[in-house]
C-alpha positions as CSV (number, residue, x, y, z in Angstrom):
1,M,2.7,3.0,20.8
2,T,2.4,6.6,18.8
3,S,0.4,7.4,15.8
4,S,3.3,7.6,14.0
5,D,4.7,4.1,14.9
6,K,1.3,2.4,14.2
7,L,1.3,3.8,11.1
8,K,4.9,2.9,10.2
9,N,3.9,-0.6,11.4
10,L,0.6,-1.0,9.4
11,L,2.4,0.0,6.0
12,E,5.3,-2.5,6.6
13,Q,4.0,-4.9,8.2
14,E,0.5,-4.9,6.3
15,I,-0.4,-2.9,3.6
16,I,3.2,-3.2,1.9
17,P,3.3,-7.0,1.7
18,D,-0.4,-7.4,0.9
19,L,0.8,-4.9,-2.0
20,E,3.3,-7.1,-3.0
21,V,1.5,-10.6,-2.8
22,A,-1.1,-8.8,-5.0
23,I,1.5,-7.5,-7.5
24,D,3.2,-11.0,-8.0
25,E,-0.3,-12.5,-8.4
26,L,-1.5,-10.3,-11.1
27,F,2.4,-11.0,-12.9
28,G,1.4,-14.7,-12.6
29,A,-1.8,-14.3,-14.1
30,I,-0.3,-12.1,-16.8
31,D,2.5,-14.4,-17.6
32,K,0.2,-17.5,-17.6
33,A,-2.0,-15.7,-20.1
34,K,1.1,-14.9,-22.2
35,S,-0.5,-10.8,-22.6
36,A,-2.1,-8.4,-19.9
37,S,-5.3,-6.7,-20.8
38,K,-5.8,-2.9,-20.2
39,E,-7.4,-3.6,-17.0
40,Q,-4.8,-5.6,-16.1
41,K,-1.9,-3.0,-16.9
42,E,-4.1,-0.3,-15.2
43,D,-4.1,-2.1,-12.0
44,L,-1.0,-3.1,-11.9
45,E,0.5,0.4,-12.5
46,E,-2.3,1.3,-9.8
47,M,-0.8,-1.1,-7.2
48,R,2.6,-0.4,-7.8
49,E,1.9,3.4,-7.6
50,M,0.5,3.0,-4.3
51,R,3.5,0.8,-3.0
52,T,5.5,3.8,-3.9
53,E,3.4,6.1,-2.0
54,C,3.6,3.8,1.0
55,F,7.5,3.6,1.0
56,A,7.2,7.7,0.8
57,I,5.0,7.8,3.9
58,I,7.6,5.8,5.8
59,E,10.4,7.4,4.7
60,E,8.5,11.1,5.8
61,L,7.7,9.7,8.9
62,G,11.6,8.6,9.5
63,R,12.0,12.3,8.6
64,D,9.6,13.5,11.0
65,E,8.0,15.7,8.1
66,L,4.4,14.5,8.7
67,E,2.2,16.5,11.2
68,A,0.5,14.5,13.7
69,D,-3.1,15.1,11.8
70,E,-1.8,13.9,8.8
71,I,-0.5,10.8,10.3
72,E,-3.9,10.1,11.9
73,E,-5.4,10.8,8.5
74,L,-3.5,8.3,7.3
75,L,-3.8,5.6,9.9
76,S,-7.7,6.0,9.7
77,E,-7.8,5.7,5.8
78,L,-5.4,2.5,5.7
79,I,-7.3,0.9,8.5
80,D,-10.7,1.6,6.8
81,M,-9.0,0.6,3.1
82,K,-7.7,-2.5,5.0
83,T,-11.2,-3.3,7.0
84,E,-12.9,-3.4,3.5
85,K,-10.7,-5.6,1.9
86,D,-10.9,-8.2,4.6
87,E,-14.8,-8.3,4.3
């Protein structure tokens, strides 16, 4: 499996689903409280931006627009981020 495939799988199977769950949970908390705090609004915006960036990376991978070193760097950063979150 190439690094490109690994990155795409990581995004599609772990990162994006995790972001969507977190977004849904935040929406649930906001709905329950009937309003959103400034921090919740910022968190929601940040998660939405991250999700959009993930989809953009997948599109770039599909069009073969990323260099091998960029793919390796993104893969490394996402694995580190995922590992820190799971600890």
